[in-house]
C-alpha positions, -999 to +999 in steps of 0.1 A: +573+004+504+559+017+472+578+041+451+549+060+435+542+098+437+509+112+449+499+146+436+478+169+456+467+190+426+491+218+431+523+222+411+547+195+418+578+217+413+594+235+443+590+272+446+627+278+437+632+255+408+659+276+391+683+290+417+708+301+391+682+322+372+669+337+404+704+347+414+710+364+380+677+383+383+685+395+418+720+405+408+706+425+379+681+442+402+708+449+427+730+466+401+701+484+383+711+519+394+746+514+380+733+498+348+709+528+343+737+553+350+761+537+325+733+533+299+724+569+302+760+580+302+755+598+335+785+621+343+785+606+378+781+570+367+813+559+385+802+574+418+767+559+413+783+525+408+804+530+439+775+539+460+755+510+445+783+485+453+792+498+487+758+507+501+733+490+478+728+463+504+710+488+525+677+498+511+684+535+515+717+533+497+701+515+468+672+539+466+696+569+466+717+554+439+686+545+418+672+581+421+706+596+414+709+575+382+675+587+370+683+624+375+694+644+345+731+645+349+739+667+320+727+700+307+701+702+281+712+702+244+698+737+240+721+750+267+751+731+253+747+746+219+749+782+232+781+801+224+794+834+237+777+865+222+788+873+187+804+839+180+791+813+156+795+776+156+782+746+137+755+726+154+737+694+146+708+714+133+729+734+109+761+714+102+769+733+069+763+768+083+788+793+070+816+803+093+839+833+092+867+836+067+892+815+086+868+785+088+873+778+125+842+767+144+844+795+169+853+827+151+841+862+154+820+869+123+832+896+099+808+925+095+790+928+061 
């Protein structure tokens, strides 16, 4: 018997040559909804992770977790910067804005 290899012109490597790398890629894809939620600091990131872990194996559970992670989970910055009528606060846009005499961030301004 001869011990030489005959090539048929195609790649001589098997289709799955790096099972460890493929396992890592599949794991990252499986947990992608949780990764996105934690990266975006989604307020429901723990619930998204739970849904991803418990029901991610079903395609529907994974899709729901993925879409939930992509939704805007927090109010817009313009809505967060609003204060009750007549009150002033410092914002990122005007960090050195003058406050009322007591110097608290949420004081009723003094007239005049």
